[in-house]
PASEBA-1860 file (N, C-alpha, C; in nm, 3 decimals):
! residues 243
1> MWKSMLEC> -4.799/0.961/8.190/-4.762/0.939/8.329/-4.617/0.891/8.340 ~ -4.582/0.791/8.259/-4.448/0.735/8.269/-4.341/0.835/8.223 ~ -4.375/0.918/8.123/-4.280/1.020/8.080/-4.256/1.122/8.191 ~ -4.363/1.160/8.261/-4.350/1.255/8.372/-4.268/1.194/8.486 ~ -4.293/1.065/8.512/-4.217/0.998/8.618/-4.070/0.986/8.581 ~ -4.042/0.959/8.452/-3.903/0.948/8.408/-3.830/1.080/8.428 ~ -3.895/1.189/8.392/-3.834/1.320/8.411/-3.813/1.350/8.559 ~ -3.912/1.313/8.641/-3.902/1.336/8.785/-3.786/1.258/8.846
9> HHNQCEAI> -3.776/1.130/8.815/-3.670/1.047/8.873/-3.532/1.088/8.821 ~ -3.527/1.136/8.697/-3.400/1.186/8.645/-3.355/1.308/8.726 ~ -3.449/1.399/8.753/-3.417/1.519/8.831/-3.377/1.482/8.974 ~ -3.445/1.384/9.032/-3.410/1.339/9.166/-3.269/1.281/9.169 ~ -3.238/1.204/9.067/-3.105/1.142/9.059/-2.996/1.249/9.049 ~ -3.019/1.351/8.966/-2.922/1.459/8.952/-2.909/1.537/9.082 ~ -3.021/1.559/9.150/-3.019/1.637/9.274/-2.940/1.565/9.383 ~ -2.960/1.434/9.394/-2.891/1.360/9.500/-2.742/1.348/9.470
17> KEARILGS> -2.705/1.349/9.341/-2.563/1.347/9.305/-2.493/1.474/9.353 ~ -2.567/1.585/9.346/-2.508/1.714/9.382/-2.520/1.745/9.531 ~ -2.600/1.666/9.602/-2.621/1.692/9.746/-2.492/1.668/9.824 ~ -2.474/1.740/9.932/-2.354/1.725/10.014/-2.388/1.691/10.160 ~ -2.506/1.730/10.204/-2.538/1.719/10.346/-2.549/1.575/10.393 ~ -2.594/1.481/10.306/-2.613/1.343/10.349/-2.481/1.274/10.384 ~ -2.372/1.323/10.328/-2.244/1.260/10.354/-2.201/1.270/10.499 ~ -2.258/1.365/10.572/-2.217/1.385/10.712/-2.309/1.312/10.809
25> VGSRIKGG> -2.412/1.244/10.760/-2.506/1.179/10.851/-2.440/1.071/10.934 ~ -2.353/0.993/10.869/-2.288/0.882/10.941/-2.196/0.929/11.051 ~ -2.142/1.050/11.038/-2.049/1.101/11.139/-2.111/1.214/11.220 ~ -2.245/1.208/11.237/-2.318/1.316/11.301/-2.285/1.325/11.451 ~ -2.318/1.438/11.511/-2.313/1.452/11.656/-2.438/1.388/11.713 ~ -2.424/1.308/11.817/-2.538/1.238/11.875/-2.646/1.338/11.917 ~ -2.769/1.308/11.876/-2.879/1.399/11.904/-2.975/1.348/12.008 ~ -2.942/1.239/12.075/-3.025/1.187/12.181/-3.155/1.128/12.130
33> DSHLQATK> -3.258/1.142/12.214/-3.387/1.079/12.186/-3.450/1.132/12.057 ~ -3.437/1.261/12.030/-3.497/1.319/11.910/-3.437/1.258/11.784 ~ -3.307/1.232/11.788/-3.243/1.171/11.672/-3.290/1.027/11.654 ~ -3.306/0.955/11.763/-3.357/0.818/11.756/-3.496/0.814/11.696 ~ -3.581/0.907/11.739/-3.717/0.912/11.685/-3.717/0.944/11.537 ~ -3.629/1.034/11.495/-3.619/1.069/11.354/-3.571/0.951/11.271 ~ -3.474/0.877/11.324/-3.422/0.760/11.254/-3.530/0.653/11.242 ~ -3.606/0.632/11.351/-3.715/0.534/11.348/-3.821/0.573/11.245
41> QLEQELIN> -3.857/0.701/11.241/-3.958/0.745/11.147/-3.910/0.728/11.003 ~ -3.783/0.761/10.978/-3.727/0.743/10.844/-3.730/0.596/10.804 ~ -3.692/0.508/10.897/-3.691/0.365/10.869/-3.832/0.316/10.832 ~ -3.931/0.359/10.908/-4.068/0.317/10.880/-4.117/0.371/10.746 ~ -4.080/0.494/10.714/-4.119/0.552/10.586/-4.055/0.476/10.470 ~ -3.931/0.434/10.488/-3.862/0.359/10.383/-3.929/0.223/10.360 ~ -3.963/0.156/10.471/-4.031/0.027/10.460/-4.165/0.044/10.389 ~ -4.240/0.148/10.428/-4.370/0.175/10.365/-4.353/0.208/10.217
49> WTFQFSGW> -4.251/0.290/10.185/-4.223/0.328/10.047/-4.199/0.203/9.962 ~ -4.119/0.111/10.012/-4.088/-0.011/9.938/-4.212/-0.095/9.913 ~ -4.295/-0.113/10.018/-4.416/-0.193/10.002/-4.517/-0.125/9.910 ~ -4.529/0.007/9.920/-4.623/0.079/9.836/-4.582/0.071/9.689 ~ -4.454/0.089/9.661/-4.406/0.080/9.523/-4.427/-0.060/9.467 ~ -4.384/-0.160/9.544/-4.396/-0.298/9.499/-4.543/-0.336/9.478 ~ -4.629/-0.293/9.572/-4.771/-0.325/9.560/-4.836/-0.258/9.441 ~ -4.795/-0.134/9.415/-4.849/-0.059/9.302/-4.815/-0.127/9.169
57> ISAQKGYV> -4.689/-0.165/9.152/-4.648/-0.232/9.027/-4.714/-0.369/9.016 ~ -4.721/-0.442/9.125/-4.784/-0.574/9.123/-4.932/-0.563/9.085 ~ -4.998/-0.458/9.135/-5.140/-0.438/9.102/-5.159/-0.410/8.954 ~ -5.071/-0.329/8.895/-5.079/-0.301/8.752/-5.061/-0.429/8.670 ~ -4.956/-0.503/8.704/-4.929/-0.627/8.631/-5.043/-0.727/8.648 ~ -5.094/-0.736/8.769/-5.203/-0.829/8.796/-5.329/-0.794/8.719 ~ -5.359/-0.665/8.710/-5.478/-0.620/8.637/-5.467/-0.655/8.489 ~ -5.354/-0.621/8.428/-5.337/-0.646/8.285/-5.333/-0.796/8.257
65> RALNNWLL> -5.267/-0.872/8.343/-5.259/-1.017/8.325/-5.398/-1.080/8.334 ~ -5.479/-1.035/8.431/-5.613/-1.088/8.447/-5.702/-1.053/8.327 ~ -5.690/-0.929/8.278/-5.767/-0.886/8.162/-5.730/-0.968/8.039 ~ -5.601/-0.988/8.019/-5.555/-1.064/7.903/-5.599/-1.210/7.911 ~ -5.585/-1.270/8.029/-5.626/-1.410/8.045/-5.776/-1.428/8.023 ~ -5.854/-1.329/8.066/-5.999/-1.335/8.045/-6.031/-1.330/7.896 ~ -5.963/-1.241/7.823/-5.987/-1.230/7.679/-5.946/-1.358/7.606 ~ -5.835/-1.418/7.650/-5.786/-1.538/7.582/-5.884/-1.655/7.594
73> KCLLYEPE> -5.965/-1.653/7.699/-6.065/-1.759/7.716/-6.173/-1.752/7.607 ~ -6.183/-1.637/7.541/-6.285/-1.619/7.437/-6.236/-1.664/7.299 ~ -6.111/-1.707/7.289/-6.054/-1.747/7.160/-6.049/-1.899/7.148 ~ -6.087/-1.947/7.032/-6.070/-2.089/7.002/-5.934/-2.105/6.936 ~ -5.843/-2.163/7.008/-5.705/-2.170/6.959/-5.652/-2.312/6.971 ~ -5.601/-2.361/6.861/-5.536/-2.491/6.858/-5.387/-2.469/6.833 ~ -5.300/-2.511/6.922/-5.155/-2.492/6.901/-5.109/-2.551/6.768 ~ -5.031/-2.475/6.695/-4.981/-2.518/6.564/-4.841/-2.577/6.580
81> ETPDGIVP> -4.826/-2.701/6.538/-4.697/-2.769/6.549/-4.625/-2.769/6.416 ~ -4.496/-2.743/6.418/-4.410/-2.745/6.300/-4.289/-2.832/6.332 ~ -4.207/-2.864/6.231/-4.085/-2.942/6.259/-3.994/-2.876/6.363 ~ -4.005/-2.744/6.377/-3.922/-2.671/6.475/-3.988/-2.661/6.611 ~ -4.108/-2.715/6.625/-4.177/-2.709/6.752/-4.310/-2.635/6.741 ~ -4.369/-2.607/6.855/-4.498/-2.538/6.857/-4.478/-2.389/6.828 ~ -4.560/-2.336/6.738/-4.552/-2.194/6.702/-4.601/-2.110/6.820 ~ -4.524/-2.007/6.861/-4.567/-1.921/6.971/-4.705/-1.861/6.945
89> FSPGRIGA> -4.784/-1.853/7.051/-4.920/-1.802/7.038/-4.919/-1.654/7.003 ~ -5.003/-1.615/6.905/-5.018/-1.476/6.867/-5.162/-1.451/6.825 ~ -5.236/-1.368/6.899/-5.375/-1.339/6.861/-5.386/-1.282/6.721 ~ -5.288/-1.200/6.680/-5.292/-1.141/6.547/-5.280/-1.245/6.438 ~ -5.202/-1.349/6.463/-5.180/-1.452/6.362/-5.308/-1.530/6.333 ~ -5.394/-1.545/6.434/-5.517/-1.623/6.414/-5.636/-1.531/6.382 ~ -5.607/-1.403/6.353/-5.712/-1.312/6.310/-5.801/-1.259/6.421 ~ -5.752/-1.256/6.546/-5.831/-1.204/6.658/-5.847/-1.052/6.645
97> PPIFVICN> -5.955/-0.995/6.698/-5.976/-0.850/6.695/-5.861/-0.775/6.763 ~ -5.844/-0.645/6.732/-5.732/-0.567/6.786/-5.721/-0.568/6.938 ~ -5.834/-0.570/7.010/-5.829/-0.566/7.157/-5.753/-0.685/7.213 ~ -5.767/-0.801/7.146/-5.695/-0.921/7.191/-5.544/-0.905/7.167 ~ -5.510/-0.848/7.052/-5.370/-0.828/7.017/-5.304/-0.729/7.113 ~ -5.372/-0.618/7.138/-5.316/-0.513/7.223/-5.298/-0.560/7.367 ~ -5.401/-0.625/7.422/-5.391/-0.670/7.562/-5.286/-0.778/7.580 ~ -5.270/-0.864/7.478/-5.168/-0.967/7.487/-5.029/-0.905/7.487
105> QWSQALDR> -5.006/-0.806/7.399/-4.876/-0.738/7.397/-4.855/-0.659/7.526 ~ -4.959/-0.599/7.577/-4.951/-0.521/7.702/-4.906/-0.611/7.817 ~ -4.969/-0.727/7.827/-4.935/-0.820/7.935/-4.791/-0.869/7.922 ~ -4.750/-0.903/7.802/-4.613/-0.951/7.780/-4.510/-0.842/7.811 ~ -4.543/-0.718/7.774/-4.451/-0.607/7.797/-4.429/-0.584/7.948 ~ -4.538/-0.587/8.025/-4.524/-0.565/8.169/-4.452/-0.680/8.237 ~ -4.470/-0.802/8.186/-4.399/-0.916/8.244/-4.248/-0.906/8.222 ~ -4.209/-0.839/8.115/-4.064/-0.826/8.086/-3.998/-0.720/8.172
113> ISEKEVVD> -4.076/-0.626/8.223/-4.020/-0.517/8.304/-4.020/-0.559/8.450 ~ -3.903/-0.566/8.510/-3.891/-0.611/8.649/-3.863/-0.494/8.742 ~ -3.935/-0.491/8.854/-3.912/-0.391/8.958/-3.810/-0.436/9.061 ~ -3.749/-0.552/9.039/-3.658/-0.611/9.138/-3.541/-0.519/9.173 ~ -3.480/-0.456/9.072/-3.364/-0.370/9.099/-3.403/-0.253/9.189 ~ -3.521/-0.196/9.165/-3.566/-0.084/9.247/-3.589/-0.129/9.391 ~ -3.660/-0.241/9.408/-3.689/-0.291/9.542/-3.561/-0.330/9.615 ~ -3.467/-0.392/9.543/-3.338/-0.428/9.604/-3.263/-0.304/9.653
121> SMHVFTMS> -3.260/-0.199/9.571/-3.188/-0.077/9.611/-3.258/-0.008/9.728 ~ -3.391/-0.012/9.731/-3.465/0.040/9.846/-3.431/-0.039/9.972 ~ -3.421/-0.170/9.955/-3.388/-0.258/10.068/-3.249/-0.227/10.122 ~ -3.154/-0.206/10.034/-3.017/-0.174/10.075/-3.014/-0.044/10.155 ~ -3.085/0.057/10.106/-3.088/0.185/10.176/-3.157/0.171/10.312 ~ -3.263/0.093/10.316/-3.335/0.069/10.442/-3.244/0.003/10.545 ~ -3.162/-0.094/10.498/-3.071/-0.161/10.589/-2.961/-0.067/10.636 ~ -2.923/0.029/10.554/-2.824/0.129/10.596/-2.878/0.213/10.712
129> VLQIWEQD> -3.003/0.255/10.698/-3.065/0.333/10.805/-3.085/0.248/10.929 ~ -3.117/0.120/10.909/-3.133/0.029/11.023/-3.003/0.016/11.100 ~ -2.891/0.016/11.031/-2.762/0.010/11.100/-2.740/0.132/11.189 ~ -2.782/0.249/11.141/-2.771/0.370/11.223/-2.859/0.357/11.347 ~ -2.980/0.305/11.327/-3.070/0.282/11.440/-3.009/0.187/11.542 ~ -2.949/0.078/11.494/-2.887/-0.020/11.584/-2.771/0.041/11.661 ~ -2.690/0.122/11.593/-2.577/0.186/11.660/-2.624/0.283/11.768 ~ -2.727/0.362/11.735/-2.780/0.457/11.833/-2.845/0.385/11.951
137> KLEMHRQV> -2.909/0.272/11.922/-2.973/0.195/12.028/-2.868/0.141/12.125 ~ -2.758/0.090/12.070/-2.650/0.041/12.155/-2.590/0.152/12.240 ~ -2.578/0.271/12.178/-2.524/0.386/12.251/-2.616/0.425/12.366 ~ -2.747/0.418/12.341/-2.843/0.451/12.446/-2.837/0.349/12.560 ~ -2.819/0.221/12.525/-2.804/0.118/12.628/-2.678/0.143/12.712 ~ -2.573/0.189/12.647/-2.449/0.218/12.720/-2.469/0.334/12.817 ~ -2.545/0.434/12.772/-2.566/0.551/12.855/-2.656/0.522/12.976 ~ -2.744/0.424/12.962/-2.837/0.395/13.071/-2.763/0.346/13.195
145> NQNKDLER> -2.647/0.285/13.175/-2.567/0.239/13.289/-2.512/0.357/13.369 ~ -2.502/0.471/13.303/-2.451/0.589/13.370/-2.563/0.680/13.420 ~ -2.680/0.662/13.363/-2.793/0.748/13.401/-2.920/0.664/13.409 ~ -2.962/0.629/13.528/-3.078/0.540/13.547/-3.208/0.604/13.499 ~ -3.211/0.736/13.485/-3.332/0.804/13.438/-3.365/0.767/13.293 ~ -3.267/0.710/13.224/-3.287/0.674/13.084/-3.352/0.536/13.066 ~ -3.374/0.465/13.176/-3.424/0.328/13.166/-3.558/0.320/13.093 ~ -3.649/0.412/13.123/-3.780/0.410/13.058/-3.767/0.434/12.908
153> KVRNIDRD> -3.678/0.527/12.869/-3.657/0.553/12.728/-3.601/0.430/12.657 ~ -3.511/0.360/12.724/-3.451/0.241/12.665/-3.556/0.132/12.644 ~ -3.647/0.118/12.741/-3.755/0.019/12.726/-3.843/0.053/12.605 ~ -3.872/0.182/12.589/-3.952/0.225/12.473/-3.877/0.198/12.343 ~ -3.747/0.222/12.345/-3.665/0.198/12.226/-3.664/0.050/12.191 ~ -3.655/-0.035/12.293/-3.655/-0.179/12.268/-3.788/-0.225/12.209 ~ -3.899/-0.164/12.255/-4.030/-0.198/12.197/-4.037/-0.154/12.051 ~ -3.986/-0.033/12.025/-3.982/0.015/11.886/-3.897/-0.075/11.800
161> DQKLQKQI> -3.788/-0.122/11.857/-3.697/-0.209/11.783/-3.765/-0.340/11.743 ~ -3.845/-0.396/11.833/-3.916/-0.520/11.802/-4.013/-0.499/11.686 ~ -4.081/-0.384/11.685/-4.173/-0.355/11.575/-4.098/-0.339/11.443 ~ -3.985/-0.268/11.448/-3.905/-0.248/11.327/-3.853/-0.380/11.273 ~ -3.810/-0.468/11.364/-3.755/-0.597/11.320/-3.862/-0.680/11.248 ~ -3.987/-0.673/11.296/-4.095/-0.745/11.229/-4.121/-0.688/11.090 ~ -4.116/-0.555/11.079/-4.136/-0.491/10.949/-4.022/-0.526/10.854 ~ -3.900/-0.529/10.907/-3.784/-0.564/10.824/-3.795/-0.708/10.774
169> QALERKVV> -3.840/-0.798/10.860/-3.857/-0.939/10.820/-3.959/-0.951/10.708 ~ -4.067/-0.875/10.716/-4.168/-0.876/10.610/-4.110/-0.822/10.480 ~ -4.028/-0.716/10.492/-3.963/-0.658/10.374/-3.867/-0.758/10.311 ~ -3.792/-0.829/10.393/-3.696/-0.926/10.341/-3.767/-1.041/10.268 ~ -3.885/-1.080/10.319/-3.963/-1.183/10.247/-4.005/-1.133/10.110 ~ -4.042/-1.006/10.102/-4.079/-0.947/9.974/-3.961/-0.947/9.878 ~ -3.842/-0.911/9.928/-3.722/-0.909/9.845/-3.690/-1.049/9.793 ~ -3.703/-1.150/9.879/-3.675/-1.288/9.838/-3.773/-1.332/9.729
177> LLSGEGKG> -3.901/-1.294/9.742/-4.000/-1.331/9.641/-3.967/-1.269/9.506 ~ -3.923/-1.144/9.508/-3.889/-1.077/9.383/-3.758/-1.127/9.324 ~ -3.676/-1.190/9.407/-3.546/-1.238/9.359/-3.563/-1.355/9.263 ~ -3.675/-1.426/9.272/-3.698/-1.537/9.180/-3.619/-1.659/9.219 ~ -3.676/-1.738/9.308/-3.615/-1.864/9.349/-3.475/-1.845/9.405 ~ -3.459/-1.738/9.484/-3.332/-1.720/9.555/-3.224/-1.651/9.475 ~ -3.256/-1.606/9.351/-3.153/-1.538/9.273/-3.135/-1.397/9.327 ~ -3.021/-1.336/9.297/-2.995/-1.201/9.343/-2.927/-1.200/9.479
185> LSVSENII> -2.918/-1.081/9.537/-2.848/-1.066/9.664/-2.931/-1.122/9.778 ~ -2.866/-1.194/9.867/-2.933/-1.238/9.989/-2.934/-1.123/10.087 ~ -3.006/-1.139/10.197/-3.012/-1.034/10.298/-2.874/-1.003/10.353 ~ -2.798/-1.107/10.387/-2.665/-1.085/10.443/-2.573/-1.019/10.342 ~ -2.586/-1.058/10.214/-2.503/-0.997/10.110/-2.540/-0.852/10.092 ~ -2.670/-0.819/10.105/-2.712/-0.681/10.094/-2.649/-0.595/10.202 ~ -2.644/-0.649/10.325/-2.586/-0.573/10.436/-2.437/-0.548/10.411 ~ -2.367/-0.651/10.364/-2.225/-0.636/10.334/-2.206/-0.535/10.221
193> YQSDKSSS> -2.294/-0.542/10.122/-2.285/-0.456/10.005/-2.292/-0.308/10.043 ~ -2.380/-0.275/10.142/-2.399/-0.135/10.173/-2.329/-0.091/10.301 ~ -2.259/-0.180/10.368/-2.201/-0.144/10.496/-2.070/-0.067/10.484 ~ -2.011/-0.064/10.365/-1.889/0.010/10.343/-1.914/0.159/10.369 ~ -1.838/0.221/10.457/-1.859/0.361/10.492/-1.844/0.453/10.371 ~ -1.759/0.414/10.277/-1.739/0.498/10.159/-1.865/0.502/10.073 ~ -1.950/0.399/10.090/-2.073/0.393/10.013/-2.167/0.506/10.054 ~ -2.188/0.524/10.184/-2.267/0.631/10.243/-2.414/0.621/10.208
201> LQASLQRI> -2.493/0.689/10.289/-2.636/0.695/10.263/-2.666/0.764/10.131 ~ -2.586/0.863/10.099/-2.608/0.937/9.974/-2.594/0.846/9.854 ~ -2.491/0.762/9.851/-2.471/0.671/9.738/-2.584/0.569/9.730 ~ -2.629/0.520/9.846/-2.739/0.423/9.848/-2.868/0.486/9.795 ~ -2.895/0.610/9.836/-3.014/0.679/9.788/-3.003/0.708/9.638 ~ -2.882/0.740/9.593/-2.861/0.765/9.451/-2.891/0.640/9.369 ~ -2.854/0.522/9.423/-2.881/0.397/9.351/-3.031/0.372/9.335 ~ -3.109/0.417/9.435/-3.254/0.401/9.424/-3.307/0.480/9.304
209> FEAMERFT> -3.267/0.606/9.296/-3.319/0.690/9.188/-3.264/0.649/9.052 ~ -3.143/0.597/9.049/-3.090/0.544/8.923/-3.171/0.423/8.877 ~ -3.204/0.335/8.972/-3.286/0.218/8.940/-3.427/0.261/8.898 ~ -3.482/0.361/8.968/-3.612/0.415/8.932/-3.611/0.472/8.790 ~ -3.503/0.542/8.758/-3.492/0.603/8.626/-3.489/0.495/8.517 ~ -3.413/0.388/8.541/-3.408/0.280/8.442/-3.544/0.211/8.430 ~ -3.610/0.190/8.544/-3.740/0.123/8.543/-3.843/0.205/8.465 ~ -3.850/0.335/8.492/-3.947/0.419/8.423/-3.911/0.434/8.275
217> DESVRAYE> -3.782/0.435/8.242/-3.741/0.443/8.102/-3.789/0.320/8.025 ~ -3.774/0.201/8.085/-3.824/0.079/8.022/-3.975/0.084/8.006 ~ -4.044/0.139/8.105/-4.189/0.149/8.100/-4.233/0.244/7.989 ~ -4.164/0.357/7.976/-4.196/0.452/7.869/-4.183/0.385/7.734 ~ -4.073/0.315/7.711/-4.051/0.250/7.582/-4.156/0.142/7.555 ~ -4.194/0.069/7.660/-4.295/-0.037/7.644/-4.430/0.022/7.603 ~ -4.467/0.134/7.664/-4.596/0.195/7.631/-4.592/0.267/7.497 ~ -4.477/0.319/7.457/-4.464/0.377/7.324/-4.482/0.270/7.216
225> ELLQRSEE> -4.423/0.152/7.239/-4.440/0.041/7.145/-4.585/-0.007/7.143 ~ -4.650/-0.007/7.260/-4.790/-0.048/7.269/-4.879/0.051/7.194 ~ -4.852/0.180/7.210/-4.929/0.282/7.139/-4.910/0.269/6.988 ~ -4.787/0.244/6.944/-4.760/0.227/6.802/-4.837/0.107/6.747 ~ -4.837/-0.004/6.823/-4.910/-0.124/6.779/-5.060/-0.096/6.773 ~ -5.111/-0.019/6.868/-5.252/0.015/6.869/-5.289/0.098/6.747 ~ -5.203/0.193/6.711/-5.228/0.276/6.593/-5.222/0.193/6.466 ~ -5.129/0.097/6.460/-5.119/0.009/6.343/-5.244/-0.077/6.329
233> ESAAGNRE> -5.293/-0.131/6.441/-5.413/-0.213/6.437/-5.534/-0.131/6.396 ~ -5.539/-0.006/6.445/-5.651/0.082/6.411/-5.649/0.116/6.263 ~ -5.528/0.146/6.211/-5.516/0.178/6.069/-5.553/0.059/5.982 ~ -5.511/-0.059/6.022/-5.544/-0.180/5.946/-5.694/-0.205/5.946 ~ -5.760/-0.179/6.060/-5.904/-0.197/6.069/-5.978/-0.098/5.979 ~ -5.928/0.026/5.972/-5.990/0.127/5.887/-5.979/0.089/5.738 ~ -5.862/0.032/5.701/-5.843/-0.007/5.562/-5.940/-0.120/5.524 ~ -5.959/-0.213/5.617/-6.049/-0.325/5.591/-6.194/-0.277/5.577
241> SVS> -6.233/-0.181/5.660/-6.370/-0.131/5.654/-6.397/-0.055/5.525 ~ -6.295/0.015/5.474/-6.308/0.090/5.348/-6.319/-0.006/5.230 ~ -6.233/-0.111/5.233/-6.235/-0.206/5.121/-6.362/-0.292/5.126
END
C-alpha cells in the first residue's frame, strides 16, 4: 500500500510541477456567483481532505499503540539499572515472543513518523483559497451597493462565510495540536508564508504533494524495516525449533 501511495504522490508532484493553468487562478476574470460557489466547494473539500488524512493516520497510530500497550501488560518486566542509567526497554532482550518484539517496533516506528508537515502544507493551501474567497466576498459586497438585486446573494454568502470560518477554526485547532506545544508555524505566520503572490496556488499545492511524498517514503522504509525484523524473528524461531 505504501509503495503504491509513494508512486502515486510522486506522479502527482511531477504533474503539478508541469501544470500551467493554476498560475492564472489568482488573476482570473471574475465569474460571479458560480465562481464563489466553486471557491466555497473547493475550500470545504480541502478542509475535509485535511481532517480525513489526519484522522486516518491518527487511527493507524492509535490502533498500533493500543495493541502494543495491551501486549506489554502481559510481560513481567523489571527495569534494569546500570551505572549509565536505566536500560531502554526491549521485548527481545528479555526473551519475549516475536509478536511482542514486532508490535513494539511497529509502534515506535509509527511514533517517529510525523504527519505534521503534510497537515501544515494542506493548511497553507486552504488559507490561500480562503483568501480568494474573502476577496470575492468583498467584491460582491461592493457590487451590492450598485445593484440591490444582489442583496439576497450577499446574505447567502455571509451565511456560507460563517460556516467556513467555523470549519477553519476547527482546522487551526488541529494544526496547533500537531505542532506540539505551539512549535511550528502559527496561523498568522502561515498566512504570511503563503500570501506572497509569487508563491501561487500551484506552488502551495506542490508543497502538499512534496510533503506527502516524503511522508509515504518514510512509511515505506519503516515497514520494510519491520518486515525485515519479522523475517529475522521467524528465522530465529525456526532455528530454535530445529535445535
